[in-house]
C-alpha positions as CSV (number, residue, x, y, z in Angstrom):
1,X,160.1,21.1,160.8
2,X,159.2,23.2,163.9
3,X,156.1,22.7,166.0
4,X,154.6,26.0,164.8
5,X,154.8,25.0,161.1
6,X,153.3,21.6,161.7
7,X,150.4,23.2,163.6
8,X,149.6,25.7,160.8
9,X,149.6,22.9,158.2
10,X,147.2,20.9,160.3
11,X,144.8,23.9,160.7
12,X,144.8,24.9,157.1
13,X,142.1,23.8,154.6
14,X,143.1,20.8,152.5
15,X,143.7,21.4,148.8
16,X,141.1,19.0,147.6
17,X,138.4,20.9,149.5
18,X,139.6,24.2,147.9
19,X,139.4,22.7,144.4
20,X,135.9,21.4,145.2
21,X,134.7,24.9,146.1
22,X,136.4,26.4,143.0
23,X,139.1,28.1,145.0
24,X,142.8,27.9,144.6
25,X,145.6,28.9,146.8
26,X,147.2,30.7,143.9
27,X,144.0,32.6,142.6
28,X,141.8,35.5,143.8
29,X,138.0,35.4,143.5
30,X,136.6,37.5,140.5
31,X,133.7,40.0,140.7
32,X,130.5,39.5,138.7
33,X,130.7,40.8,135.1
34,X,127.9,43.2,134.2
35,X,125.9,42.2,131.1
36,X,124.6,44.5,128.4
37,X,121.1,44.4,126.8
38,X,121.0,42.4,123.6
39,X,118.4,43.1,120.9
40,X,118.4,39.4,120.0
41,X,116.4,38.6,123.1
42,X,113.4,40.5,121.7
43,X,113.1,37.8,118.9
44,X,113.1,34.9,121.4
45,X,109.6,33.3,121.5
46,X,109.7,33.4,125.3
47,X,110.2,37.2,125.5
48,X,108.7,38.4,122.2
49,X,106.0,41.1,122.5
50,X,106.8,42.3,126.0
51,X,110.6,42.7,126.3
52,X,112.2,46.0,125.2
53,X,115.2,48.1,126.2
54,X,114.7,50.7,128.8
55,X,115.2,54.3,128.0
56,X,117.4,54.9,131.0
57,X,120.7,53.0,130.8
58,X,121.4,49.4,129.9
59,X,118.3,47.9,131.5
60,X,115.4,45.7,130.3
61,X,111.8,46.7,130.5
62,X,108.6,44.7,130.5
63,X,105.8,46.4,128.5
64,X,103.1,44.3,130.1
65,X,104.1,45.0,133.7
66,X,105.6,48.4,133.1
67,X,108.6,47.3,135.1
68,X,112.4,47.7,134.7
69,X,115.1,45.2,135.7
70,X,118.7,44.3,135.1
71,X,119.5,43.3,131.6
72,X,120.6,39.7,132.4
73,X,119.1,36.6,130.8
74,X,118.6,34.9,134.2
75,X,116.8,37.9,135.6
76,X,114.6,38.1,132.4
77,X,113.8,34.4,132.7
78,X,112.8,34.7,136.3
79,X,110.6,37.7,135.5
80,X,108.9,35.7,132.8
81,X,108.1,33.0,135.4
82,X,106.8,35.4,138.0
83,X,103.1,35.2,138.9
84,X,102.6,38.9,138.4
85,X,103.9,38.8,134.8
86,X,101.8,35.7,134.0
87,X,98.6,37.4,135.3
88,X,99.4,40.5,133.2
89,X,99.9,38.5,130.1
90,X,96.7,36.4,130.6
91,X,94.8,39.6,131.2
92,X,95.8,40.8,127.7
93,X,96.1,37.7,125.6
94,X,95.8,39.5,122.3
95,X,98.5,42.1,123.1
96,X,101.3,41.8,120.7
97,X,104.3,43.9,119.8
98,X,102.6,45.0,116.6
99,X,99.5,46.2,118.4
100,X,101.7,48.0,121.0
101,X,103.7,49.7,118.3
102,X,100.5,50.7,116.4
103,X,99.1,52.2,119.6
104,X,102.3,54.2,120.1
105,X,102.2,55.4,116.5
106,X,98.6,56.5,116.9
107,X,99.6,58.5,120.0
108,X,102.4,60.1,118.2
109,X,100.2,60.9,115.2
110,X,97.6,62.6,117.4
111,X,100.3,64.7,119.1
112,X,101.6,65.7,115.7
113,X,98.2,66.6,114.4
114,X,97.5,68.7,117.6
115,X,100.8,70.5,117.1
116,X,99.9,71.1,113.5
117,X,96.6,72.6,114.5
118,X,98.3,74.9,117.0
119,X,100.6,76.1,114.3
120,X,97.8,76.7,111.8
121,X,95.7,78.7,114.4
122,X,98.8,80.8,115.3
123,X,99.3,81.5,111.6
124,X,95.6,82.5,111.3
125,X,96.0,84.9,114.2
126,X,99.1,86.4,112.7
127,X,97.7,86.8,109.2
128,X,94.6,88.6,110.3
129,X,96.4,90.7,112.9
130,X,94.4,89.2,115.9
131,X,95.8,89.6,119.4
132,X,97.5,86.6,120.7
133,X,95.7,87.2,124.0
134,X,92.6,85.6,122.3
135,X,94.5,82.3,122.0
136,X,93.7,81.5,125.7
137,X,89.9,81.7,125.1
138,X,90.0,80.3,121.5
139,X,91.6,77.0,122.5
140,X,89.0,76.4,125.2
141,X,86.3,77.3,122.8
142,X,87.5,74.8,120.2
143,X,87.7,72.1,122.8
144,X,84.1,72.7,124.0
145,X,82.8,72.9,120.4
146,X,84.5,69.6,119.4
147,X,84.5,67.3,122.5
148,X,84.7,64.2,120.4
149,X,87.9,65.3,118.6
150,X,91.1,63.9,120.1
151,X,93.1,66.5,118.1
152,X,91.2,69.4,119.6
153,X,91.4,67.9,123.1
154,X,95.2,67.5,122.7
155,X,95.7,71.2,122.0
156,X,97.3,73.4,124.6
157,X,97.7,76.8,122.9
158,X,97.9,80.0,125.0
159,X,99.1,83.5,124.3
160,X,102.7,82.9,125.2
161,X,102.9,79.7,123.2
162,X,101.3,81.4,120.2
163,X,103.9,84.2,120.5
164,X,106.8,81.8,120.5
165,X,105.3,79.7,117.7
166,X,104.9,82.8,115.6
167,X,108.5,84.0,116.2
168,X,110.5,80.8,116.3
169,X,108.5,78.4,114.2
170,X,106.4,80.1,111.5
171,X,108.8,83.1,111.2
172,X,112.0,81.1,111.3
173,X,110.7,78.6,108.7
174,X,109.4,81.4,106.4
175,X,112.8,83.2,106.6
176,X,114.7,80.0,105.9
177,X,112.5,79.3,102.8
178,X,113.1,82.9,101.5
179,X,116.8,82.6,102.0
180,X,116.9,79.3,100.1
181,X,115.1,81.0,97.2
182,X,117.5,84.0,97.2
183,X,120.6,81.8,97.1
184,X,119.6,80.3,93.8
185,X,117.4,83.0,92.1
186,X,117.7,86.6,90.9
187,X,115.9,89.1,93.1
188,X,115.3,92.8,93.8
189,X,115.6,94.4,97.1
190,X,113.0,96.9,98.4
191,X,113.8,98.8,101.6
192,X,112.3,101.6,103.7
193,X,113.2,102.9,107.1
194,X,110.7,104.1,109.7
195,X,110.4,105.0,113.4
196,X,107.5,103.2,115.1
197,X,105.3,104.4,117.9
198,X,107.8,103.1,120.5
199,X,110.6,105.2,119.0
200,X,112.4,102.2,117.6
201,X,114.0,103.0,114.2
202,X,113.8,100.0,112.0
203,X,114.7,99.1,108.4
204,X,112.1,97.0,106.6
205,X,113.5,94.8,103.9
206,X,111.3,93.1,101.2
207,X,112.4,91.0,98.3
208,X,110.8,90.6,94.9
209,X,111.6,87.5,92.8
210,X,110.1,84.7,90.7
211,X,108.6,82.2,93.1
212,X,109.3,78.7,91.8
213,X,106.3,77.1,93.7
214,X,103.5,79.5,92.5
215,X,105.3,80.3,89.2
216,X,104.9,84.0,89.3
217,X,106.7,87.1,90.4
218,X,106.0,87.9,94.1
219,X,107.0,90.3,96.8
220,X,107.7,89.0,100.3
221,X,108.6,90.6,103.6
222,X,112.0,89.3,104.6
223,X,113.5,91.1,107.6
224,X,112.9,94.0,110.0
225,X,116.3,95.2,111.3
226,X,116.7,97.5,114.3
227,X,119.1,100.2,113.3
228,X,120.0,101.6,116.7
229,X,120.7,99.3,119.6
230,X,121.5,100.1,123.2
231,X,124.3,97.5,123.1
232,X,126.3,99.7,120.6
233,X,126.0,103.4,121.4
234,X,128.7,104.3,118.9
235,X,126.5,103.4,116.0
236,X,123.6,105.4,117.5
237,X,125.9,108.5,117.6
238,X,126.7,108.1,113.9
239,X,122.9,108.1,113.0
240,X,121.0,106.4,110.2
241,X,123.5,107.3,107.5
242,X,123.8,105.8,104.1
243,X,126.9,103.9,105.2
244,X,125.1,102.5,108.2
245,X,122.2,101.2,106.1
246,X,124.5,99.9,103.4
247,X,126.5,97.9,106.0
248,X,123.3,96.4,107.4
249,X,122.2,95.3,103.9
250,X,125.5,93.8,103.0
251,X,125.9,92.2,106.4
252,X,122.5,90.5,106.1
253,X,123.3,89.1,102.6
254,X,126.8,87.8,103.6
255,X,125.5,86.3,106.9
256,X,123.0,84.2,105.0
257,X,125.5,83.3,102.2
258,X,123.5,85.0,99.5
259,X,125.6,86.0,96.5
260,X,125.6,89.7,95.6
261,X,125.5,88.7,91.9
262,X,121.9,87.4,92.4
263,X,120.7,91.0,93.3
264,X,119.6,92.7,90.1
265,X,117.4,95.5,91.4
266,X,117.1,98.0,94.2
267,X,114.1,100.2,95.1
268,X,113.3,102.7,97.8
269,X,111.9,106.2,98.3
270,X,113.8,109.1,96.8
271,X,115.4,110.7,99.8
272,X,119.1,111.7,99.6
273,X,120.1,108.9,102.0
274,X,118.7,106.3,99.7
275,X,119.1,107.8,96.2
276,X,121.6,110.6,96.5
277,X,123.9,110.9,93.4
278,X,127.3,110.5,95.2
279,X,127.0,109.0,98.7
280,X,123.8,107.0,99.1
281,X,122.7,103.5,99.6
282,X,121.9,103.2,95.9
283,X,125.2,104.5,94.7
284,X,127.2,102.2,97.1
285,X,125.3,99.2,95.9
286,X,125.7,100.2,92.2
287,X,129.5,100.3,92.8
288,X,129.5,96.7,94.2
289,X,127.0,95.3,91.6
290,X,127.6,96.4,88.0
291,X,124.4,96.7,86.0
292,X,122.2,97.0,89.1
293,X,118.7,98.5,88.2
294,X,117.8,101.3,90.5
295,X,114.1,102.4,90.8
296,X,112.6,105.1,93.0
297,X,109.1,104.6,94.4
298,X,106.8,105.9,91.7
299,X,103.9,106.5,94.1
300,X,106.1,108.4,96.5
301,X,107.4,110.6,93.6
302,X,103.9,111.4,92.5
303,X,102.8,112.3,96.0
304,X,105.8,114.7,96.3
305,X,104.9,116.3,92.9
306,X,101.3,117.0,94.2
307,X,102.5,118.1,97.6
308,X,105.0,120.6,96.1
309,X,102.4,122.0,93.8
310,X,99.9,122.4,96.6
311,X,102.2,124.9,98.3
312,X,101.0,127.5,95.8
313,X,97.5,127.3,97.1
314,X,96.3,129.4,100.1
315,X,97.2,127.9,103.5
316,X,93.5,128.4,104.5
317,X,92.5,125.5,102.3
318,X,94.6,123.0,104.3
319,X,93.7,124.7,107.6
320,X,90.0,124.4,106.8
321,X,90.2,120.6,106.3
322,X,92.2,120.1,109.6
323,X,90.1,122.5,111.7
324,X,86.8,120.9,110.6
325,X,88.0,117.4,111.4
326,X,89.5,118.6,114.7
327,X,86.2,120.3,115.7
328,X,84.2,117.1,115.4
329,X,86.5,114.2,116.1
330,X,86.2,114.0,119.9
331,X,82.7,115.4,120.4
332,X,79.6,113.2,120.1
333,X,77.4,116.1,120.9
334,X,78.7,118.2,118.0
335,X,78.4,115.3,115.6
336,X,74.8,114.8,116.7
337,X,74.1,118.5,116.3
338,X,75.7,118.5,112.8
339,X,73.5,115.6,111.7
340,X,70.4,117.8,112.1
341,X,71.9,120.2,109.6
342,X,72.8,117.3,107.3
343,X,69.1,116.2,107.4
344,X,67.9,119.7,106.8
345,X,70.1,120.1,103.7
346,X,69.2,116.5,102.5
347,X,72.8,115.5,102.6
348,X,74.2,112.0,103.3
349,X,75.3,111.8,107.1
350,X,78.9,111.1,106.3
351,X,81.7,111.8,108.8
352,X,84.4,114.4,108.1
353,X,87.7,112.7,107.0
354,X,91.1,113.5,108.4
355,X,93.8,114.8,106.0
356,X,96.9,112.6,106.6
357,X,100.4,113.4,105.5
358,X,101.4,109.7,105.1
359,X,98.2,108.6,103.4
360,X,98.9,109.6,99.8
361,X,95.5,108.8,98.5
362,X,93.6,110.5,101.3
363,X,93.7,114.2,100.2
364,X,91.3,113.7,97.3
365,X,88.8,111.9,99.5
366,X,89.0,114.8,102.1
367,X,88.4,117.4,99.4
368,X,85.4,115.5,98.1
369,X,83.9,115.0,101.5
370,X,84.1,118.7,102.4
371,X,82.6,119.7,99.1
372,X,79.8,117.2,99.7
373,X,79.1,118.6,103.2
374,X,79.8,122.3,102.3
375,X,76.2,123.6,102.8
376,X,75.5,121.8,106.1
377,X,78.9,122.8,107.4
378,X,78.3,126.4,106.4
379,X,75.0,126.5,108.2
380,X,76.3,124.7,111.2
381,X,79.3,127.0,111.8
382,X,77.3,130.1,111.0
383,X,75.0,129.1,113.9
384,X,78.0,128.2,116.2
385,X,79.6,131.5,115.4
386,X,76.5,133.5,116.2
387,X,75.7,131.6,119.4
388,X,79.1,130.8,121.0
389,X,81.7,132.8,119.1
390,X,84.4,130.3,119.7
391,X,87.9,131.0,118.1
392,X,87.9,127.5,116.6
393,X,84.5,127.9,114.9
394,X,85.3,131.5,113.9
395,X,88.2,130.5,111.6
396,X,86.1,127.8,110.0
397,X,83.1,130.1,109.7
398,X,85.2,132.7,107.8
399,X,86.8,130.1,105.4
400,X,83.4,128.5,104.6
401,X,81.9,131.9,103.6
402,X,84.8,132.7,101.2
403,X,83.8,131.8,97.6
404,X,87.4,131.5,96.5
405,X,88.2,128.8,99.1
406,X,85.3,126.7,97.8
407,X,86.6,127.3,94.3
408,X,90.1,126.1,95.2
409,X,88.4,122.9,96.5
410,X,86.6,122.5,93.3
411,X,89.8,122.9,91.4
412,X,91.5,120.3,93.6
413,X,88.6,117.9,92.9
414,X,89.4,118.2,89.2
415,X,93.2,118.1,89.2
416,X,94.0,115.6,92.0
417,X,92.5,112.5,90.3
418,X,95.3,112.9,87.7
419,X,97.8,112.0,90.4
420,X,95.6,109.7,92.4
421,X,94.6,107.5,89.5
422,X,98.3,107.0,88.5
423,X,99.1,106.3,92.2
424,X,96.5,103.6,92.4
425,X,97.6,102.1,89.1
426,X,101.2,101.7,90.2
427,X,100.1,100.2,93.6
428,X,98.5,97.3,91.9
429,X,99.9,93.8,92.4
430,X,100.4,93.3,88.7
431,X,103.7,94.1,86.9
432,X,103.0,97.5,85.3
433,X,106.5,98.9,85.1
434,X,106.4,98.6,81.3
435,X,103.5,101.1,81.2
436,X,105.2,103.7,83.4
437,X,106.6,105.9,80.7
438,X,103.4,106.0,78.6
439,X,101.2,106.7,81.6
440,X,103.5,109.5,82.9
441,X,103.6,111.1,79.4
442,X,99.8,111.0,79.2
443,X,99.5,112.7,82.6
444,X,102.2,115.2,81.8
445,X,100.5,116.3,78.5
446,X,97.1,116.4,80.2
447,X,98.4,118.9,82.8
448,X,100.3,120.9,80.1
449,X,97.2,121.2,78.0
450,X,95.4,123.2,80.8
451,X,97.7,126.2,80.4
452,X,100.0,125.7,77.4
453,X,99.1,126.2,73.7
454,X,98.2,122.9,72.0
455,X,100.4,123.4,69.0
456,X,103.5,123.8,71.1
457,X,102.7,120.5,72.9
458,X,102.0,118.5,69.8
459,X,104.8,119.8,67.7
460,X,107.6,119.8,70.3
461,X,109.5,116.7,71.5
462,X,108.2,115.8,75.0
463,X,111.6,116.0,76.5
464,X,112.2,119.5,75.2
465,X,108.9,121.1,76.4
466,X,109.6,123.8,79.1
467,X,106.5,124.1,81.4
468,X,107.9,127.4,82.7
469,X,108.2,129.1,79.2
470,X,105.7,131.9,79.4
471,X,105.9,132.5,75.6
472,X,103.7,129.5,75.0
473,X,101.2,130.0,77.8
474,X,97.5,130.3,77.0
475,X,95.8,133.6,78.1
476,X,95.0,133.3,81.7
477,X,91.3,133.6,81.2
478,X,91.4,130.7,78.6
479,X,92.9,128.1,80.9
480,X,90.7,125.0,81.5
481,X,90.5,124.2,85.2
482,X,87.5,121.9,85.1
483,X,83.8,122.4,84.5
484,X,83.1,123.2,88.2
485,X,85.5,126.1,88.1
486,X,84.1,127.3,84.8
487,X,80.6,127.4,86.3
488,X,81.5,129.3,89.5
489,X,84.5,131.6,88.7
490,X,82.4,134.5,87.5
491,X,81.0,135.0,91.0
492,X,84.4,136.2,92.2
493,X,85.5,139.8,92.3
494,X,88.1,140.7,89.5
495,X,91.1,140.9,91.8
496,X,90.2,137.7,93.7
497,X,89.5,136.0,90.3
498,X,93.0,137.0,89.0
499,X,94.7,135.8,92.1
500,X,92.8,132.5,91.9
501,X,93.9,131.9,88.3
502,X,97.5,132.8,89.0
503,X,97.7,130.4,91.9
504,X,96.1,127.6,89.8
505,X,98.6,128.2,87.0
506,X,101.5,128.1,89.4
507,X,100.1,124.8,90.7
508,X,100.1,123.3,87.2
509,X,103.5,124.7,86.3
510,X,105.1,123.3,89.5
511,X,103.5,119.9,89.1
512,X,104.7,119.6,85.5
513,X,108.3,120.7,86.5
514,X,108.3,118.1,89.3
515,X,107.1,115.3,87.0
516,X,109.7,116.2,84.4
517,X,112.5,116.4,87.0
518,X,111.6,113.0,88.4
């Protein structure tokens, strides 16, 4: 053995010392193995009540000290022996895991109740069409009114949050509930398209079905689809055709996995796009769903009948209603001046109503209001014409002084309720479709009896009566146009009287023809 080898052996650590220190010449030292948190530790009497698992990673947490540490049994034991931990435990000797859990549950319960209150308030604002901007002030008001309520103090509802709750919580849940009903129940679809004030064309879809919760037939709003979108200009170029609307409806049903066979009825207004005989939304749906019941809007049809018949009356009748409303609507001075004439004539100080095209029941109210205010209006515009000679007041002045114009208004006051009463009846919330035929026959015969011989009406089948057959007309002087017309018609000159009667008969003929056609 060389001198170098012997020297290295002398300098090296002896084997017995290595074994004593846990070392070996043939082994390498191992790193510390990381422990994981064990749920069994929480049941140990030494740690019970304060030891829990941390939310972040595999660490342990002390509830009493609100501290986190490594999930090792030695570390946990050392923490339990620390002076800080002992002081915390002594400061709350009655604190147990059960009380801690109950406190946590109470906190969660209060949060849940506060959220429920926010949802209910948002639903109230939506149902009563109240601006969401009021939510900022309303929440602070509720907190100040109920300072002892933890639920009220936990609310944080503003206009933005109310908007999001309405869209993504209340709206989404309501839509999911409707879809769940449509998947397993028969239903009818009611649609209408419209362009709102922001020039966005939308398709409103409502569904009518038997609601299993309230056990009655109900109609609910389902969806508002935007027909034209800036993302797809090609569809905008095609327009709101029947094919486009049909694809939107079928796409909505298939997207929500609603079977087509569950759809048993379809209703809409009577335009060609919706109810044309060959290429309409109704015809396309009828091809896909055999036995589908198609129903036009009864109220819309009645309105169209009356509108078509009114075309035979002088244009001055409609112009008078519009001009009178336009003369007063933006002038407080004119309204105050007109009130003096109302007081002089001992007439109720009612405002002049606006004739609206889309409000089907408004025309009768406009006619009644102008007849009610006829004398004060006549005196007022006579004075305006003599004093100011304005063009706007001149036209009204001429119309109010024509006896035949007032007589046409008296005739409308007699004949329009026949349409309006039916319209009101079929806008009721009750199911009245079974009375539709009887009510329409009654109205049809009532209009016919004003200008057609009674024997012809009673002895002829209702479907075979021709309202335009002149051979069965009553003499024009024997027509019944209401007691008001009967009392005032003799004041007209013969030529004007004959023109008035001819126009009224054309009105009745046209209304009967339109009812029969529809």
